[in-house]
Each structure stands twice: as C-alpha cells, then as structure tokens.
C-alpha positions as CSV (number, residue, x, y, z in Angstrom):
1,M,-24.6,-5.6,-3.4
2,P,-25.3,-6.0,-7.1
3,G,-28.8,-7.1,-8.0
4,R,-30.4,-6.3,-4.7
5,L,-32.8,-3.5,-4.1
6,R,-32.2,-0.9,-1.4
7,P,-34.9,1.3,0.1
8,A,-34.9,4.9,-1.0
9,S,-34.5,6.5,2.4
10,L,-32.0,7.7,4.9
11,R,-30.7,5.6,7.7
12,D,-31.4,6.5,11.3
13,S,-30.2,4.9,14.5
14,R,-33.1,2.4,14.5
15,G,-32.6,1.2,10.9
16,W,-34.5,2.2,7.7
17,R,-37.3,4.6,7.9
18,G,-40.7,3.5,6.5
19,Y,-40.0,4.4,2.8
20,A,-41.0,2.1,0.0
21,W,-38.5,-0.2,-1.8
22,F,-39.4,1.3,-5.1
23,V,-41.5,4.0,-6.6
24,R,-44.3,3.4,-9.1
25,Y,-46.0,6.1,-11.0
26,A,-49.7,5.5,-11.7
27,D,-49.5,7.5,-15.0
28,G,-46.7,5.3,-16.5
29,G,-44.0,7.9,-16.1
30,G,-46.0,10.5,-17.9
31,L,-46.1,8.6,-21.2
32,T,-49.1,7.6,-23.2
33,A,-49.9,3.9,-23.8
34,E,-48.2,4.3,-27.2
35,G,-45.1,5.9,-25.6
36,R,-44.9,3.1,-23.1
37,A,-45.1,0.5,-25.9
38,R,-42.4,2.3,-27.8
39,R,-40.2,2.4,-24.7
40,E,-40.7,-1.3,-24.0
41,K,-39.8,-2.1,-27.6
42,V,-36.5,-0.3,-27.3
43,R,-35.8,-2.0,-24.0
44,L,-36.4,-5.4,-25.5
45,Q,-34.1,-4.6,-28.5
46,A,-31.4,-3.4,-26.1
47,A,-31.7,-6.6,-24.1
48,Q,-31.4,-8.8,-27.2
49,M,-28.4,-6.9,-28.3
50,L,-26.7,-7.2,-24.9
51,A,-27.5,-11.0,-24.9
52,T,-25.5,-11.3,-28.2
53,D,-22.6,-9.5,-26.6
54,A,-23.0,-6.3,-28.6
55,D,-20.8,-3.4,-27.6
56,P,-22.8,-1.0,-25.4
57,V,-21.6,2.0,-27.4
58,Q,-23.0,0.4,-30.6
59,I,-26.4,-0.1,-28.8
60,V,-26.3,3.6,-27.8
61,R,-25.8,4.6,-31.4
62,S,-28.2,2.2,-33.0
63,L,-31.1,2.8,-30.6
64,R,-30.4,6.5,-29.9
65,V,-30.5,6.1,-26.1
66,S,-28.2,7.4,-23.4
67,T,-25.1,5.5,-22.4
68,K,-26.4,5.5,-18.8
69,S,-29.6,3.8,-20.0
70,V,-27.6,1.0,-21.6
71,Y,-25.4,0.3,-18.7
C-alpha cells in the first residue's frame, strides 16, 4: 500500500516479528552536521522542483543525484 510503512522483518506464522518499523542511525548516516545540512538542502530543492511539476530526469541532472533518489 503506497504511503504506509511496513516493518523490516520476515513474517512467521504468528505475524510480524519484533523488528522496528524504521531504522534510525545515531550518527546521522555517517555524515557530519555540515554534510547533513547539505543533504537536507538538496532534498528541499528536489521537493520544490517536484511541486512545480519538474521532470524527474531534469532534477537528476540539475541536482546531481541518482534517479532512484528522485523517484
């Protein structure tokens, strides 16, 4: 179902095992505070471009990110 989180685990006969719904990394994904700020700036730029119906391929080229990241 789109837009719904699913637990990252395997299913057994009793339902979902006790895994978390998401994973958070205390170190910010290995980036420094400056790197995280840069990443967030790019994310916001991509969101603004998508909101104005920009072509995802153009976003990839202009922000130099992967196609998978944009989609």
